[in-house]
C-alpha positions in Angstrom: -5.5 -18.5 47.3 -3.5 -16.9 44.5 -0.9 -14.2 43.9 -2.7 -11.1 42.7 -0.6 -8.6 40.8 -1.2 -4.9 41.1 0.5 -2.0 39.4 0.4 1.6 40.7 1.6 4.7 38.8 2.3 7.9 40.7 1.4 11.0 38.8 3.3 14.2 39.8 5.7 12.2 41.9 7.7 15.2 43.3 4.5 16.8 44.6 3.3 13.6 46.1 6.7 13.0 47.9 6.6 16.4 49.3 3.7 15.3 51.5 3.9 11.5 51.7 6.5 8.7 51.7 4.5 5.5 51.5 1.4 3.9 49.9 -1.1 1.9 51.8 -3.3 -0.8 50.1 -6.7 -2.2 51.0 -8.5 -5.3 49.7 -12.2 -6.1 49.3 -13.5 -9.6 48.6 -17.1 -8.4 48.2 -16.3 -5.9 45.5 -18.8 -3.7 43.8 -21.0 -2.0 44.6 -20.7 -2.0 48.4 -17.0 -2.9 49.2 -18.1 -3.1 52.8 -15.4 -5.6 53.9 -12.4 -3.5 53.0 -9.3 -4.3 55.0 -5.7 -3.2 55.0 -3.2 -5.7 53.6 -0.2 -3.4 54.2 1.2 -1.9 57.4 4.1 0.2 58.6 5.9 -3.1 59.2 5.0 -6.6 58.1 2.7 -8.5 60.4 1.8 -12.2 61.0 -1.6 -13.8 60.6 -3.4 -14.1 64.0 -6.7 -15.8 65.0 -8.0 -15.3 68.6 -10.7 -17.3 70.2 -13.5 -15.8 72.3 -13.7 -18.3 75.2 -11.8 -18.4 78.5 -13.1 -21.7 79.9 -12.8 -25.2 78.3 -14.9 -27.7 80.2 -15.3 -30.4 77.6 -12.2 -30.7 75.3 -11.1 -34.3 75.8 -11.0 -36.2 72.5 -12.1 -33.1 70.6 -10.3 -31.8 67.5 -9.2 -28.6 66.0 -8.5 -28.4 62.2 -6.8 -25.6 60.4 -4.4 -24.8 57.5 -1.3 -22.7 57.6 -0.1 -20.7 54.5 -2.6 -22.6 52.3 -1.0 -25.9 53.0 -2.4 -29.3 54.0 -5.1 -29.4 56.7 -3.6 -30.1 60.2 -5.5 -31.7 63.0 -4.9 -31.2 66.8 -6.5 -33.7 69.1 -6.9 -32.7 72.8 -6.2 -35.8 75.0 -6.0 -34.5 78.5 -8.9 -35.1 80.9 -11.5 -32.4 81.4 -11.6 -29.7 82.4 -8.6 -28.4 80.5 -7.1 -25.0 81.3 -5.6 -22.6 78.8 -2.0 -23.5 79.5 -2.7 -27.1 78.6 -4.6 -26.2 75.5 -1.6 -24.1 74.4 0.9 -26.9 75.2 -1.1 -29.5 73.2 -1.4 -27.3 70.1 2.3 -26.4 70.2 3.2 -30.1 70.5 1.1 -31.2 67.5 1.0 -28.3 65.1 3.6 -26.9 62.7 3.9 -23.4 61.3 1.7 -21.9 64.0 2.3 -20.9 67.7 -0.4 -21.0 70.3 -0.4 -18.5 73.2 -2.4 -16.5 75.7 -3.6 -13.3 74.1 -3.1 -11.5 77.4 -6.8 -11.7 78.3 -7.0 -15.5 79.0 -8.1 -16.4 75.4 -6.4 -18.7 73.0 -4.3 -16.9 70.3 -2.9 -18.7 67.2 -0.1 -16.9 65.3 1.3 -18.0 61.9 5.0 -18.2 61.4 5.1 -16.3 58.1 4.8 -12.5 57.9 3.2 -10.7 55.0 0.2 -11.6 52.8 1.9 -14.9 52.1 1.2 -15.9 55.7 -2.3 -17.2 56.3 -4.3 -19.1 58.9 -7.7 -20.6 58.4 -9.9 -22.6 60.8 -11.3 -25.5 58.6 -13.3 -27.5 61.2 -13.0 -29.8 64.1 -15.3 -30.7 67.1 -13.6 -28.1 69.4 -14.0 -24.9 67.5 -17.1 -23.7 69.4 -15.6 -24.5 72.8 -12.4 -22.6 71.9 -14.4 -19.7 70.5 -13.6 -20.1 66.8 -15.8 -20.5 63.7 -15.3 -22.7 60.7 -13.9 -20.7 57.8 -12.4 -18.0 60.1 -9.2 -16.8 58.5 -6.5 -14.1 58.6 -3.5 -13.2 56.6 -0.4 -11.2 57.5 0.2 -7.7 56.2 3.0 -6.6 53.9 5.0 -3.5 54.5 3.6 -0.3 53.0 5.0 0.5 49.6 7.8 3.0 50.0 7.9 5.8 47.5 11.2 6.3 45.7 12.7 9.3 44.0 12.4 9.1 40.2 10.3 5.9 40.4 6.7 6.5 39.2 5.6 2.9 38.7 5.3 0.4 41.6 4.4 -3.3 41.3 2.9 -5.1 44.3 1.8 -8.7 44.8 -1.0 -9.7 47.2 0.1 -13.3 47.9 -3.1 -14.5 49.5 -5.7 -12.9 47.2 -8.5 -14.2 44.9 -9.1 -13.4 41.3 -12.3 -11.7 42.3 -10.7 -9.3 44.8 -10.7 -5.6 44.4 -8.1 -3.1 45.6 -7.5 0.5 46.3 -4.5 2.6 47.5 -3.7 5.9 49.2 -0.6 7.9 50.0 0.6 8.0 53.7 3.1 10.0 55.7 4.7 7.5 58.1 6.0 10.3 60.4 2.9 12.6 60.7 0.2 9.9 60.1 -1.4 12.1 57.4 -2.9 10.3 54.4 -4.6 11.2 51.1 -8.0 10.2 49.8 -8.4 6.7 48.4 -8.0 5.9 44.8 -10.8 4.2 42.8 -11.2 0.5 43.3 -9.4 -1.7 40.7 -9.7 -5.4 40.1 -6.5 -7.4 40.6 -5.1 -9.9 38.1 -3.5 -13.3 38.7 0.1 -13.9 37.7 0.6 -13.7 34.0 3.4 -14.6 31.6 3.7 -10.9 30.6 4.9 -8.6 33.3 2.6 -6.0 34.9 4.6 -3.2 33.2 3.3 -4.2 29.8 -0.3 -4.6 31.0 -3.0 -1.9 31.3 -6.6 -1.9 32.7 -9.3 -0.9 30.3 -12.5 0.4 32.0 -16.0 1.1 30.7 -19.0 2.8 32.3 -22.5 2.6 30.9 -25.7 4.4 31.8 -29.3 4.3 30.6 -31.2 7.3 29.2 -32.5 8.2 32.6 -29.0 8.3 34.1 -29.2 5.1 36.0 -26.4 2.5 35.7 -26.7 0.0 32.8 -25.9 -3.2 34.6 -26.0 -6.7 33.3 -24.8 -5.7 29.8 -22.2 -8.0 28.2 -19.0 -6.3 26.9 -16.8 -8.3 24.5 -13.2 -7.6 23.6 -12.2 -9.3 20.3 -8.6 -9.9 19.6 -7.7 -8.7 16.1 -4.5 -10.8 16.1 -2.3 -8.0 14.7 1.3 -9.0 14.7 2.5 -8.2 18.2 5.2 -9.8 20.3 5.8 -8.7 23.9 8.6 -10.1 26.1 9.0 -12.9 23.6 5.3 -13.9 23.7 3.1 -13.6 20.6 -0.3 -12.2 21.7 -2.8 -14.7 20.3 -5.2 -15.2 23.3 -8.9 -15.8 23.0 -11.6 -13.1 23.1 -12.6 -11.6 26.5 -16.1 -11.1 27.9 -17.5 -9.4 31.1 -20.9 -8.3 32.4 -21.3 -4.7 33.7 -21.8 -4.6 37.5 -24.5 -2.8 39.5 -22.7 0.5 38.8 -22.7 -0.2 35.0 -19.0 -0.8 35.0 -16.6 -3.5 33.7 -12.9 -3.7 33.3 -10.3 -5.8 31.4 -6.6 -6.3 31.8 -5.0 -6.0 28.3 -1.6 -6.1 26.8 -0.4 -2.6 25.8 -0.3 -1.9 22.1 -2.8 -4.5 21.1 -5.5 -3.8 18.6 -9.0 -5.0 19.6 -12.7 -4.6 18.7 -15.0 -3.5 21.5 -18.5 -4.9 21.2 -21.4 -3.8 23.4 -23.9 -6.7 23.2 -27.5 -5.7 22.6 -26.5 -2.8 20.3 -25.2 -2.6 16.7 -22.1 -0.6 17.9 -18.6 -1.8 17.5 -15.3 0.1 17.6 -11.7 -0.9 16.8 -9.2 0.6 19.2 -5.5 0.5 19.9 -4.8 -0.2 23.5 -2.5 2.6 25.0 1.2 1.9 25.3 1.6 3.8 28.6 -0.3 4.4 31.8 -2.0 2.0 34.2 -5.7 2.4 33.1 -7.7 3.9 30.3 -11.3 4.5 29.1 -12.5 1.9 26.6 -14.8 4.6 25.2 -12.0 7.2 24.6 -12.4 8.4 21.0 -8.7 9.1 20.7 -8.0 5.4 20.7 -10.2 4.6 17.7 -8.5 3.7 14.5 -11.2 4.9 12.1 -14.6 6.3 13.0 -15.5 6.8 16.7 -18.3 4.3 16.2 -19.0 1.8 13.4 -22.1 -0.1 12.6 -21.7 -3.8 12.3 -22.7 -4.9 8.8 -22.9 -8.6 7.9 -20.7 -9.7 5.0 -23.4 -11.3 2.8 -22.9 -12.4 -0.8 -25.0 -10.5 -3.4 -27.9 -12.5 -4.8 -27.6 -13.4 -8.5 -29.7 -11.3 -10.9 -31.9 -13.0 -13.4 -33.6 -11.1 -16.3 
């Protein structure tokens, strides 16, 4: 679990705010190309992580265990010691006596409900094992995180930074505008890949995207894209930008993206071709096209030529 940093820029803010007052955010752990597991991580008000079992009867719990983590902390173990059969009220009492950071209760339908004590995406619950999980109606690896409040749009504020506190570096995100009074919402944005916390703030970072296709129009997947740092003198927020080169493989849609420091000068290499181009990363915005010709310092495309010494001539 890591803190994933996102940055949203609202174009035509006045027009947007005439229809909407908030932004909603969804997360996908599967990512491209399907994104079939998308789930909201924001809500009208912050929520707590909740896990609910599927069973109502507990005939054989004595000396069984339930293992879980709260907010990504150390694994906790609850041991059920009362003689069988155990009813729900006794299960709840034993968990509440032994566990910290979580409250057990009846979900209103006679099933066990566990609720974490931290609201927002920083609050997480995860079942990690134990000999009682099947009896209680849980599964190993079952998890939930709380939701943050929706991002509230502000007059004259076009850039919004948001932290998913229980994300992974492989997660993808999308957003849409929402009217909290009428319930009306906009279409979703494109999916973007989040970044983990960095030394340089999100306001000085921008996402470069590339899309490749083959001659027949199908996506060019599996192609390596390399971003080479030219090490031009650049200092941002007190940091000299001297990081290593970056490399990614295009996905099933022929796409890849890189988070870059604004204003850097880099070479874009498409492996398997002789094409290279030197570009200046834009100084504004939240994303850009790595194949945008307006960013190129010299020719739109240059051919890589090896620097070989001339052979001596003999007469």
